Residue frames relative to the residue before (quaternion, step in Angstrom):
aa qw qx qy qz dx dy dz
M 1.0000 0.0000 0.0000 0.0000 0.00 0.00 0.00
K 0.4495 -0.6730 0.5437 0.2223 3.42 -1.39 0.72
P 0.4760 -0.6533 0.4930 0.3216 3.56 -0.92 0.72
D 0.5066 -0.6527 0.4756 0.3020 3.46 -1.06 0.85
S 0.3859 -0.6937 0.5670 0.2199 3.45 -1.01 1.00
P 0.7167 -0.4737 0.3481 0.3753 3.52 -1.35 0.41
S 0.6902 0.4711 -0.2460 0.4912 3.48 1.00 -1.11
G 0.6693 0.4755 -0.3381 0.4600 3.67 0.97 -0.68
S 0.6224 0.5045 -0.3895 0.4544 3.66 0.90 -0.36
A 0.6191 0.5368 -0.3138 0.4797 3.52 1.06 -0.89
L 0.6798 0.4570 -0.3039 0.4864 3.62 0.90 -0.83
S 0.6501 0.4819 -0.3355 0.4823 3.70 0.91 -0.61
A 0.6138 0.5178 -0.3569 0.4772 3.64 1.04 -0.63
L 0.6600 0.4715 -0.3270 0.4850 3.60 0.87 -0.98
A 0.6485 0.5029 -0.3705 0.4351 3.70 0.78 -0.79
R 0.6735 0.5212 -0.3077 0.4244 3.53 0.92 -0.85
A 0.6243 0.5588 -0.2887 0.4633 3.50 1.19 -0.75
I 0.6435 0.5246 -0.2777 0.4834 3.46 1.11 -1.01
I 0.6526 0.4956 -0.2923 0.4930 3.68 1.04 -0.90
E 0.6994 0.4663 -0.2882 0.4586 3.58 0.76 -0.77
V 0.6252 0.5093 -0.3301 0.4907 3.63 1.11 -0.60
A 0.6270 0.5395 -0.3022 0.4738 3.53 1.11 -0.98
F 0.6872 0.4865 -0.2992 0.4489 3.57 0.84 -0.91
I 0.6376 0.4897 -0.3305 0.4944 3.63 1.05 -0.63
V 0.5720 0.5485 -0.3449 0.5029 3.69 1.04 -0.63
F 0.6966 0.4617 -0.3016 0.4589 3.57 0.78 -1.06
L 0.6553 0.4704 -0.3625 0.4668 3.60 0.85 -0.64
F 0.6350 0.5585 -0.3496 0.4032 3.58 0.97 -0.54
Y 0.7078 0.4374 -0.2780 0.4800 3.47 1.06 -0.96
S 0.5984 0.5687 -0.3636 0.4315 3.57 1.06 -0.60
N 0.6316 0.5114 -0.3080 0.4946 3.59 1.14 -0.87
L 0.6854 0.5017 -0.2897 0.4412 3.49 0.89 -0.95
F 0.6695 0.5039 -0.3023 0.4544 3.56 1.00 -0.80
M 0.6569 0.5018 -0.3180 0.4643 3.53 1.15 -0.65
G 0.6205 0.4902 -0.3349 0.5124 3.52 1.14 -0.65
E 0.6048 0.5556 -0.3977 0.4091 3.65 0.84 -0.53
F 0.7201 0.4158 -0.2601 0.4908 3.57 0.88 -0.82
T 0.6531 0.5180 -0.3381 0.4368 3.60 1.06 -0.57
A 0.7348 0.4163 -0.2646 0.4656 3.47 0.87 -0.91
S 0.6458 0.5115 -0.3583 0.4392 3.74 1.03 -0.61
N 0.0120 -0.8603 0.5062 0.0596 3.59 1.14 -0.85
A 0.3916 0.7000 -0.4990 0.3281 3.57 1.11 0.82
H 0.3935 -0.7413 0.5026 0.2071 3.29 -0.93 1.00
G 0.6928 0.4197 -0.2484 0.5313 3.65 -0.65 0.76
K 0.5593 0.5994 -0.4356 0.3716 3.62 1.09 -0.28
S 0.2786 -0.7857 0.5192 0.1887 3.52 -0.75 1.00
L 0.7053 -0.4451 0.3788 0.4011 3.42 -1.62 0.16
A 0.6606 0.5518 -0.2836 0.4227 3.45 0.99 -0.80
A 0.6643 0.4744 -0.2799 0.5053 3.49 1.14 -0.79
G 0.6034 0.5635 -0.3360 0.4533 3.48 1.13 -0.47
F 0.6195 0.5057 -0.2803 0.5309 3.58 1.12 -0.92
L 0.6638 0.4900 -0.3307 0.4582 3.65 0.67 -0.79
D 0.6431 0.5214 -0.3027 0.4722 3.61 1.05 -0.67
I 0.8091 0.3248 -0.2200 0.4375 3.56 0.74 -0.66
F 0.6788 0.4664 -0.3199 0.4683 3.56 1.15 -0.52
T 0.2038 0.7820 -0.5436 0.2266 3.33 -0.01 1.42
V 0.5986 -0.5815 0.3380 0.4351 3.72 -0.95 0.37
T 0.5885 0.5806 -0.3418 0.4469 3.53 1.23 -0.62
N 0.6837 0.4300 -0.3046 0.5048 3.57 0.85 -1.04
F 0.6306 0.5187 -0.3779 0.4364 3.70 0.76 -0.61
T 0.6700 0.4900 -0.3220 0.4554 3.62 0.94 -0.72
I 0.6091 0.5384 -0.3169 0.4886 3.52 1.10 -0.68
A 0.6849 0.4899 -0.2939 0.4523 3.50 0.83 -0.94
I 0.6948 0.4547 -0.3274 0.4510 3.62 0.88 -0.75
V 0.6122 0.5134 -0.3378 0.4975 3.67 0.99 -0.86
S 0.6989 0.4838 -0.2947 0.4367 3.64 0.67 -0.79
A 0.6691 0.4875 -0.2748 0.4890 3.50 1.08 -0.88
V 0.6403 0.5032 -0.3273 0.4793 3.68 0.96 -0.54
I 0.6312 0.4994 -0.3082 0.5071 3.58 1.00 -0.90
G 0.6461 0.4948 -0.3266 0.4806 3.73 0.85 -0.99
Y 0.6046 0.5336 -0.3603 0.4690 3.70 0.97 -0.89
L 0.7001 0.5125 -0.2806 0.4104 3.63 0.60 -1.11
V 0.6452 0.5191 -0.2950 0.4766 3.51 0.99 -1.06
F 0.6987 0.4580 -0.2965 0.4627 3.67 0.83 -0.92
E 0.6121 0.5164 -0.3623 0.4769 3.56 1.05 -0.59
F 0.6485 0.5172 -0.3367 0.4456 3.58 0.86 -0.73
L 0.6921 0.4808 -0.2675 0.4672 3.47 0.96 -0.94
R 0.5938 0.5131 -0.3602 0.5044 3.69 1.03 -0.52
K 0.7252 0.4480 -0.2903 0.4349 3.58 0.74 -0.70
K 0.6600 0.5167 -0.2945 0.4590 3.47 1.31 -0.62
L 0.7663 0.3964 -0.2160 0.4571 3.48 1.04 -0.86
């Protein structure tokens, strides 16, 4: 095995950060989408209408900020424990 180069480890750390943030955003949107259909309880509400209701700039901003904060907290805990 080749030893990791400094740029390779930085790239893998960045890739891991992006993957973890994307996963947190996925969990946020899946929870929001599920809540949209549970709360509305409207018969005949389509999947497309649900997507249009949850994919807004405000929700995206909240998802990204929350995901970055969550990532930083878990990284802090990983290094401390």
